[in-house]
Each structure stands twice: as structure tokens, then as C-alpha cells.
ZAVO-133230 format. One record per residue (C-alpha): residue in one letter; x, y, z. Coordinates in nm, 2 decimals. Example, Ala and Ser with C-alpha at 12.3 -4.5 7.8 and 13.67 -1.06 7.14 Angstrom:
R   residu        x        y        z
R        a     1.23    -0.45     0.78
R        s     1.37    -0.11     0.71
END
This chain:
R   residu        x        y        z
R        x    12.48     8.24    12.79
R        x    12.18     8.15    12.57
R        x    11.88     7.97    12.70
R        x    11.79     7.66    12.56
R        x    11.54     7.82    12.31
R        x    11.76     8.07    12.21
R        x    12.00     7.82    12.14
R        x    11.77     7.59    11.86
R        x    11.66     7.87    11.73
R        x    11.99     7.96    11.66
R        x    12.09     7.63    11.50
R        x    11.81     7.61    11.35
R        x    11.88     7.93    11.15
R        x    12.18     7.81    11.09
R        x    12.16     7.51    10.95
R        x    11.85     7.66    10.67
R        x    12.10     7.92    10.60
R        x    12.43     7.63    10.51
R        x    12.15     7.42    10.38
R        x    12.14     7.71    10.09
R        x    12.44     7.74    10.07
R        x    12.45     7.38    10.01
R        x    12.22     7.33     9.73
R        x    12.40     7.36     9.42
R        x    12.49     6.97     9.39
R        x    12.82     6.87     9.27
R        x    12.84     6.80     8.90
R        x    12.65     6.48     8.79
R        x    12.98     6.26     8.69
R        x    13.24     6.49     8.86
R        x    13.42     6.29     9.17
R        x    13.49     6.56     9.43
R        x    13.76     6.43     9.72
R        x    13.65     6.57    10.06
R        x    13.99     6.42    10.31
R        x    13.86     6.49    10.65
R        x    14.17     6.52    10.90
R        x    13.95     6.40    11.27
R        x    14.06     6.42    11.66
R        x    13.91     6.09    11.89
R        x    13.62     6.36    11.99
R        x    13.38     6.63    11.90
R        x    13.22     6.63    11.62
R        x    13.36     6.53    11.35
R        x    13.40     6.19    11.50
R        x    13.04     6.14    11.57
R        x    12.99     6.24    11.20
R        x    13.31     5.95    11.09
R        x    13.08     5.71    11.28
R        x    12.69     5.82    11.20
R        x    12.85     5.79    10.83
R        x    12.60     6.07    10.77
R        x    12.87     6.29    10.53
R        x    12.88     6.00    10.29
R        x    12.49     5.93    10.28
R        x    12.37     6.31    10.21
R        x    12.70     6.32     9.96
R        x    12.77     6.01     9.83
R        x    12.49     6.02     9.51
R        x    12.65     6.37     9.41
R        x    13.00     6.23     9.37
R        x    13.14     6.26     9.65
R        x    13.49     6.04     9.75
R        x    13.46     6.10    10.15
R        x    13.76     5.98    10.35
R        x    13.90     5.96    10.68
R        x    14.24     6.08    10.87
R        x    14.30     6.06    11.26
R        x    14.55     6.25    11.43
R        x    14.62     6.23    11.77
R        x    14.61     6.68    11.83
R        x    14.59     6.96    11.65
R        x    14.92     7.08    11.52
R        x    15.01     6.73    11.30
R        x    14.64     6.78    11.11
R        x    14.74     7.14    11.03
R        x    15.05     7.05    10.91
R        x    14.86     6.78    10.70
R        x    14.58     7.07    10.57
R        x    14.94     7.33    10.52
R        x    15.04     7.00    10.25
R        x    14.69     6.92    10.07
R        x    14.64     6.58    10.22
R        x    14.34     6.67    10.36
R        x    14.10     6.90    10.29
R        x    13.89     6.99    10.62
R        x    13.99     6.95    10.99
R        x    13.88     7.07    11.32
R        x    14.12     7.19    11.62
R        x    14.21     7.36    11.89
R        x    14.26     7.77    11.93
R        x    14.66     7.77    11.89
R        x    14.69     7.53    11.62
R        x    14.56     7.77    11.31
R        x    14.84     8.04    11.46
R        x    15.10     7.80    11.39
R        x    15.00     7.73    11.11
R        x    14.88     8.03    10.96
R        x    15.21     8.22    11.10
R        x    15.42     7.94    10.82
R        x    15.25     8.07    10.53
R        x    14.91     7.78    10.56
R        x    14.69     7.88    10.29
R        x    14.36     7.80    10.54
R        x    14.06     7.96    10.64
R        x    13.84     7.97    10.92
R        x    13.48     7.80    10.85
R        x    13.30     7.79    11.13
R        x    13.35     7.75    11.55
R        x    13.27     7.64    11.81
R        x    13.34     7.80    12.21
R        x    13.51     7.62    12.43
R        x    13.44     7.71    12.82
R        x    13.72     7.57    12.92
R        x    13.60     7.27    13.16
R        x    13.78     7.04    12.90
R        x    14.11     7.12    12.95
R        x    14.33     7.13    13.28
R        x    14.71     7.13    13.47
R        x    14.78     6.85    13.67
R        x    14.98     6.78    13.92
R        x    15.18     6.56    14.11
R        x    14.86     6.47    14.44
R        x    15.23     6.50    14.70
R        x    15.41     6.71    14.51
R        x    15.53     7.10    14.62
R        x    15.34     7.27    14.33
R        x    15.00     7.45    14.52
R        x    14.87     7.69    14.32
R        x    14.97     7.85    13.97
R        x    15.25     8.04    14.17
R        x    15.41     7.72    14.25
R        x    15.49     7.67    13.82
R        x    15.77     7.94    13.87
R        x    16.13     7.70    13.76
R        x    15.89     7.40    13.68
R        x    15.90     7.12    13.36
R        x    15.59     7.18    13.20
R        x    15.42     6.92    12.99
R        x    15.26     7.05    12.71
R        x    15.16     6.99    12.34
R        x    15.33     7.28    12.14
R        x    15.09     7.49    11.98
R        x    14.81     7.35    12.09
R        x    14.50     7.49    12.28
R        x    14.66     7.35    12.52
R        x    14.92     7.56    12.50
R        x    14.71     7.87    12.48
R        x    14.58     7.77    12.81
R        x    14.92     7.73    13.00
R        x    14.98     8.10    12.88
R        x    14.69     8.25    12.99
R        x    14.73     8.03    13.36
R        x    15.13     8.14    13.38
R        x    14.97     8.54    13.33
R        x    14.71     8.51    13.53
R        x    15.01     8.46    13.79
R        x    15.24     8.66    13.70
R        x    15.50     8.45    13.59
R        x    15.68     8.47    13.31
R        x    15.69     8.25    13.06
R        x    16.07     8.22    13.04
R        x    16.08     8.14    13.39
R        x    15.90     7.79    13.32
R        x    16.03     7.48    13.15
R        x    15.85     7.38    12.82
R        x    15.88     7.01    12.79
R        x    15.68     7.01    12.43
R        x    15.52     6.62    12.38
R        x    15.22     6.52    12.26
R        x    14.99     6.39    12.52
R        x    15.05     5.97    12.50
R        x    15.41     6.09    12.49
R        x    15.29     6.41    12.77
R        x    15.10     6.12    12.98
R        x    15.40     5.85    13.00
R        x    15.65     6.11    13.14
R        x    15.35     6.32    13.39
R        x    15.29     5.91    13.53
R        x    15.64     5.87    13.53
R        x    15.73     6.22    13.74
R        x    15.98     6.34    13.48
R        x    15.79     6.64    13.49
R        x    15.65     6.85    13.74
R        x    15.31     6.93    13.56
R        x    15.08     6.86    13.25
R        x    14.82     7.10    13.07
R        x    14.62     6.91    12.82
R        x    14.21     6.83    12.71
R        x    13.97     6.52    12.76
R        x    14.01     6.20    12.75
R        x    14.35     6.29    12.88
R        x    14.25     6.51    13.15
R        x    13.97     6.22    13.20
R        x    14.20     6.00    13.22
R        x    14.43     6.11    13.45
R        x    14.25     6.29    13.73
R        x    14.07     5.93    13.84
R        x    14.44     5.88    13.97
R        x    14.44     5.95    14.32
R        x    14.83     6.05    14.26
R        x    14.69     6.31    14.01
R        x    14.54     6.70    14.15
R        x    14.41     6.95    13.93
R        x    14.58     7.22    14.00
R        x    14.31     7.46    13.79
R        x    14.10     7.42    13.49
R        x    14.09     7.69    13.21
R        x    13.71     7.77    13.26
R        x    13.70     8.10    13.40
R        x    14.05     8.16    13.28
R        x    14.10     8.07    12.93
R        x    13.76     8.03    12.75
R        x    13.87     8.07    12.38
R        x    13.72     7.85    12.03
R        x    13.80     7.51    11.87
R        x    13.77     7.57    11.53
R        x    13.64     7.44    11.08
R        x    13.93     7.50    10.90
R        x    13.98     7.43    10.55
R        x    14.23     7.49    10.27
R        x    14.15     7.84    10.10
R        x    14.11     7.68     9.75
R        x    13.87     7.37     9.83
R        x    13.67     7.62    10.04
R        x    13.65     7.85     9.72
R        x    13.63     7.60     9.51
R        x    13.35     7.41     9.66
R        x    13.19     7.67     9.90
R        x    12.85     7.45     9.84
R        x    13.01     7.10    10.00
R        x    13.17     7.25    10.34
R        x    12.88     7.44    10.41
R        x    12.76     7.12    10.40
R        x    12.94     7.01    10.60
R        x    12.87     7.24    10.87
R        x    12.49     7.16    10.82
R        x    12.54     6.78    10.88
R        x    12.84     6.94    11.19
R        x    12.54     7.20    11.34
R        x    12.25     6.90    11.31
R        x    12.47     6.64    11.49
R        x    12.50     6.88    11.77
R        x    12.12     6.87    11.85
R        x    12.19     6.49    11.90
R        x    12.47     6.48    12.09
R        x    12.32     6.73    12.31
R        x    12.01     6.44    12.37
R        x    12.22     6.13    12.35
R        x    12.51     6.20    12.57
R        x    12.58     5.84    12.66
R        x    12.54     5.75    12.32
R        x    12.79     5.99    12.32
R        x    13.04     5.82    12.53
R        x    12.99     5.50    12.37
R        x    13.15     5.62    12.04
R        x    13.36     5.79    12.24
R        x    13.51     5.50    12.39
R        x    13.44     5.27    12.07
R        x    13.74     5.49    11.91
R        x    13.99     5.51    12.19
R        x    13.96     5.24    12.38
R        x    13.90     5.50    12.64
R        x    13.66     5.25    12.93
R        x    13.35     5.43    12.89
R        x    13.24     5.58    13.26
R        x    13.57     5.79    13.18
R        x    13.47     5.97    12.89
R        x    13.13     6.02    12.98
R        x    13.26     6.24    13.20
R        x    13.44     6.41    12.91
R        x    13.09     6.42    12.68
R        x    12.95     6.58    12.99
R        x    13.25     6.85    12.98
R        x    13.25     6.90    12.62
R        x    13.05     7.18    12.39
R        x    12.89     7.11    12.05
R        x    12.75     7.41    11.95
R        x    12.86     7.52    11.60
R        x    12.85     7.90    11.48
R        x    12.96     8.08    11.14
R        x    13.29     8.29    11.27
R        x    13.17     8.66    11.36
R        x    13.39     9.00    11.52
R        x    13.40     8.84    11.84
R        x    13.56     8.57    11.73
R        x    13.78     8.69    11.53
R        x    13.91     8.97    11.84
R        x    13.97     8.65    12.09
R        x    14.16     8.49    11.83
R        x    14.34     8.76    11.80
R        x    14.43     8.79    12.10
R        x    14.61     8.47    12.17
R        x    14.79     8.51    11.80
R        x    14.88     8.90    11.95
R        x    15.04     8.73    12.34
R        x    15.19     8.42    12.10
R        x    15.43     8.71    11.94
R        x    15.49     8.86    12.22
R        x    15.60     8.58    12.42
R        x    15.83     8.43    12.08
R        x    15.57     8.16    12.04
R        x    15.47     8.23    11.69
R        x    15.77     8.46    11.46
R        x    15.56     8.66    11.41
R        x    15.24     8.90    11.33
R        x    14.97     8.74    11.17
R        x    14.58     8.91    11.11
R        x    14.31     8.62    11.12
R        x    14.05     8.81    10.99
R        x    14.27     8.72    10.63
R        x    14.26     8.37    10.73
R        x    13.82     8.38    10.76
R        x    13.58     8.21    10.53
R        x    13.37     8.47    10.36
R        x    13.03     8.24    10.19
R        x    12.96     8.38     9.84
R        x    12.55     8.32     9.93
END
């Protein structure tokens, strides 16, 4: 684990490099639409709240608009259809999008150590260990990072994916099903995780920490990144900058999250503390880690064919 000074030094170097790339300004009078897909969490939500991108790019004729999504899969569906230009998701949604032929690129990543994701079960139910998941109905958002967590937990417990009953639900529907007892377990991320675990009728079977460490990603349409590479670099530079603010303002972050989600501040404070917002450009190690997930999903029949993650990595011209 890098020390605080090491992380700060890396952040400084990354911002400097991105600002150098972003130094080429948009042509005067040529408006560019930057449509950003976001979820109610993470760095992009803070950027939206602070209006940093509008302040930075407005004078260059860039019109920034924000588009909310409940999870990564529908966000990437919109990106594939050309409805947005840029967005952030967990590890698994871009694999499904790439397998479906989406012409997207991985722009940057954030390590996800697993503290903010978990598999939840009924506290009074029969599931006491991951091995007890065999034969059970498990709620999960298909193609989401929680889907990968579920796969990895099952693998570690020696359970074949075919030996569970997956219930593919978006988080609000899964929460309702879980609370009503219509599903036996639920693989989910914060803040839904933080909300549910406060219920005495809910028990955390396992978090993803140490089980399914992975990454979340910033992604863009390939044509947009190719035509507006300086703008993409500028967005990542601003995202990297806001990481420092987040690290020093956890209380304020929780207030931003609470205002956006309607979830009580004390719950969002837990979610904020479990998050990781460090940002980096895509490395070979990150690509290799993502390829392992892709190959696993192909082997389980969850993806229709093999994909090559390296084919979808943004390589800035500078």
C-alpha cells in the first residue's frame, strides 16, 4: 500500500501530465457537447456538485450536461447508443458492453479494495457461510461490479454458478425483494449496502475485501476520445484534483452524497469512509486484472464470447 506522501506525489505527477495534454484548447466558437453519465456516488457526483468542469471549459465553448443512471449497465447502454460521451462504472459493465460491440475506451481507473461491496443475507436465515449459498436465490444487478463479487465469492466457496438461482434486479428492486424475503441473499454496493446493514434483520455474509479486489473505470466513446482527447484529459485531471478534496472533506462528501440520494447523512458517512477515490491512467496490470474477470465470465457462459480488454484502452496521443 503506497504511503500518503507517495500517493500525493503520484497524484501531482498525474495531474501535471493530464494538464499538459489538456493544454490544447477548443477552437473558439466551436461548441462541443460533453455529456457525462454518472451515478449517485464517487468523484463525478462531486464534480457535478462543484460545477468544476463548467467553470473550466465554459469559456472554450464546451457545454457540459449530466445524465443520471441507477447502475453501470444502463449507463454503458447509453454510451453505446451515443446518448452520452463519458461516464464511470464498476469493473464488469464495460466487459458486457465490449462483448456487445460497443466502441468504448477505458480512460482511467480507481482501485476498489472491496470495503464498499458485500453479500447480505437474512440475519435469522439458514445462510451462515458462503458455502450455504448453494441452491439459494441471490439478487444481483446483471453485468455490474456486484455480479463479479458474487462470482468470486462462489468460486472461493467451491460453488458452481449454475448451482445458485440468480435474480437479476436493479438495486432498488433488489432491496425491496430482499426486505420482503423474496430472495435469500443480495450482492450489492454502497450506499445500498450501508442502508441494509443497519437493519437488525440483515447480516453481512462477506464483504468483497480480500475476496474480489478490482477497479472501477472512467470510460468514453472511442470517437469522442479520439476527437477530443484534450477534453477527456481535462476531465480526468479535474477528477484527480477532486480526490484531494474528498480525502480532506469526508463530512462534506457525505453531505453531497446525502443531498443527491436522500439517504441520511450518517449512512452516507459510512459509505464515504469505505470508498476509494484515487485515480490513475490505465496500466498493463489493470488491463490484466480486467482480462481475468472477462475470461472468467466467458468460461461461466455469462459473456457470449472472449473479448480482449487491451483493444479498448485509450492511448493519449501525447
